[in-house]
C-alpha positions in Angstrom: 105.1 84.8 119.3 108.5 83.4 119.8 107.3 80.4 118.3 105.9 81.7 114.8 106.8 80.4 112.0 109.1 82.5 109.9 107.8 83.3 106.7 109.0 80.6 103.5 109.4 83.0 101.3 106.9 85.1 98.3 106.3 88.8 98.8 103.8 89.1 102.3 100.2 91.5 101.7 100.9 95.6 102.3 99.7 96.2 105.7 99.5 99.6 107.6 101.8 99.0 110.6 100.4 102.3 112.4 96.7 100.0 112.1 98.1 97.2 112.9 99.8 98.1 115.8 97.2 100.5 117.6 95.0 97.3 117.2 97.5 95.3 119.5 97.6 98.1 121.5 93.9 97.8 121.8 94.5 94.0 122.9 96.5 94.8 125.4 95.5 98.0 126.8 91.8 95.8 127.8 93.0 92.4 128.6 96.9 93.0 130.0 99.9 91.6 128.4 99.5 87.5 129.2 95.9 87.4 128.6 96.2 88.9 125.2 96.7 85.4 123.6 98.6 85.0 119.9 95.7 84.1 118.2 93.7 87.5 119.5 96.5 89.5 118.1 96.4 87.9 114.7 92.9 88.3 114.3 92.3 92.0 115.1 96.0 92.6 113.8 94.5 90.7 110.0 98.1 89.6 110.1 99.9 85.7 109.2 102.1 84.7 111.4 104.9 85.7 109.0 104.1 88.8 109.2 103.9 90.2 112.5 107.4 87.9 113.2 109.1 90.0 110.5 107.2 93.3 111.5 107.6 93.0 115.3 109.9 89.8 116.1 107.5 88.7 119.3 105.1 89.5 122.2 107.2 91.0 124.3 108.5 93.1 121.7 105.1 94.1 120.4 104.1 94.9 123.6 106.7 97.4 123.7 106.0 99.3 120.6 102.1 98.9 121.5 103.4 100.8 125.3 105.4 103.6 122.4 102.4 104.1 120.9 100.0 104.4 123.7 102.4 106.9 124.7 102.7 109.0 121.4 99.1 108.5 120.9 97.2 108.2 124.0 98.3 110.6 127.5 98.5 113.7 125.3 96.6 115.7 128.0 99.5 114.8 131.0 102.5 116.1 129.1 100.0 119.5 127.9 98.8 119.9 131.9 102.6 119.5 133.2 104.2 121.7 130.5 101.5 124.5 130.2 102.4 128.2 131.1 99.7 127.8 133.8 100.1 127.8 137.7 101.1 124.8 139.8 97.6 124.4 140.8 96.0 124.2 137.7 98.2 122.5 136.1 97.8 119.2 138.7 93.8 119.8 138.4 94.5 119.6 134.1 96.2 116.0 135.0 93.5 114.8 137.0 90.6 115.8 135.2 92.1 114.6 131.8 92.8 111.4 133.6 89.4 111.6 134.3 88.2 112.5 130.6 90.9 109.9 129.1 90.4 106.8 131.4 86.7 106.5 130.7 86.2 107.4 126.7 83.6 105.4 125.3 84.9 103.8 122.5 88.0 102.5 124.3 89.3 100.4 127.1 88.8 102.1 130.3 91.6 102.9 132.6 95.5 104.0 131.9 97.1 101.3 129.6 100.8 101.8 131.7 98.8 100.5 135.3 96.4 97.9 133.9 98.2 96.3 131.2 101.0 94.6 133.4 98.5 93.9 136.7 98.8 90.3 137.2 102.0 89.0 135.1 103.8 85.8 136.3 107.2 85.6 137.2 107.8 84.5 133.8 107.2 87.9 132.7 109.0 89.9 135.1 110.8 91.6 132.3 106.8 93.8 131.1 106.0 94.2 134.7 109.5 96.0 135.0 108.8 97.8 131.7 105.5 98.9 132.6 106.9 100.4 136.1 109.6 102.4 134.4 106.5 104.4 132.8 104.4 104.6 135.8 108.5 106.0 137.7 108.8 108.1 134.9 105.2 109.8 135.0 105.6 110.2 138.8 108.5 111.9 138.6 107.2 114.3 135.7 104.4 115.1 138.1 107.0 115.7 141.1 109.1 118.5 138.5 105.8 119.7 138.0 105.3 120.4 142.1 108.5 120.9 142.6 109.1 124.0 140.2 106.1 125.6 141.7 107.8 124.9 144.8 110.5 126.8 143.5 108.3 130.2 142.4 106.9 130.2 145.6 103.1 129.1 144.6 103.9 126.1 146.6 105.1 126.6 150.6 108.7 126.2 151.4 109.5 122.4 152.5 106.3 121.3 150.2 107.0 117.6 150.0 106.6 117.5 146.3 108.7 114.3 146.3 105.7 112.3 148.6 103.2 114.6 147.4 103.5 113.0 143.0 103.5 109.4 144.9 100.2 110.5 146.5 98.9 111.6 143.3 100.2 109.1 141.2 98.5 106.4 143.6 95.3 108.4 143.3 95.2 108.5 139.0 96.4 104.8 139.5 92.7 104.1 141.5 91.4 106.5 138.8 92.4 103.7 136.5 91.3 101.0 138.2 87.5 102.6 139.1 87.1 103.1 135.2 88.4 99.6 134.4 85.2 99.2 137.2 83.2 101.2 134.9 83.7 104.3 137.1 82.0 107.2 134.9 84.0 110.2 133.8 82.4 112.2 136.9 82.6 109.7 139.5 86.3 110.1 138.3 86.1 113.8 138.9 85.5 113.5 142.1 88.2 111.4 142.8 90.2 114.2 141.1 88.8 117.2 143.1 89.4 115.5 146.7 92.7 115.2 146.1 93.3 118.8 144.1 91.3 119.7 147.8 94.6 119.2 150.1 97.1 120.6 147.4 97.9 124.2 148.0 97.5 126.9 146.3 95.5 129.7 145.3 93.3 127.3 142.4 91.8 125.7 145.5 89.2 127.4 146.5 87.6 127.5 142.2 87.9 123.8 142.1 84.2 123.1 143.8 83.3 125.4 140.1 85.3 123.5 137.1 85.4 120.5 135.9 
């Protein structure tokens, strides 16, 4: 998008920036950063090259804004689960079950943009890969923080490896995202979630078999 022509004067057509950004977000989510072409973006966003240039500067900037939009609109389940005033085991259950539902929603690309958006980035897109890694690491840190809170309150055993288990849960969610991309159903993803929950100490373990 760096080679988009600059505006040559005249008043551009008005457009809804949120709608345009949502369209770009869904393209990046479905195809990944590098496989999403400029022509695809122009068609989906219904903007002329000058309008895209004025609003988003270049493809990399547009992708970063799409990531922010995704964070604001698509991962509320995770933020709510980890901040909910519930026992730790229930918070993690909500997180994983929320991922199972969200990653497989009809009408939206499968999986998580933070995981699938840059799986095959080239060296030329290393900055994008690093950006996605930052989001994933922030998610992992949030999970670790919730587990640390559970350990401090006595819900989890003393010495429980919160950071290591957070890495495990993040890996489970990464796998769920990839399986969703391959067409796994919400119920198939819930099976993975229940398996992960079964190894998390807590009073809620015995109840997971009966919960969705």
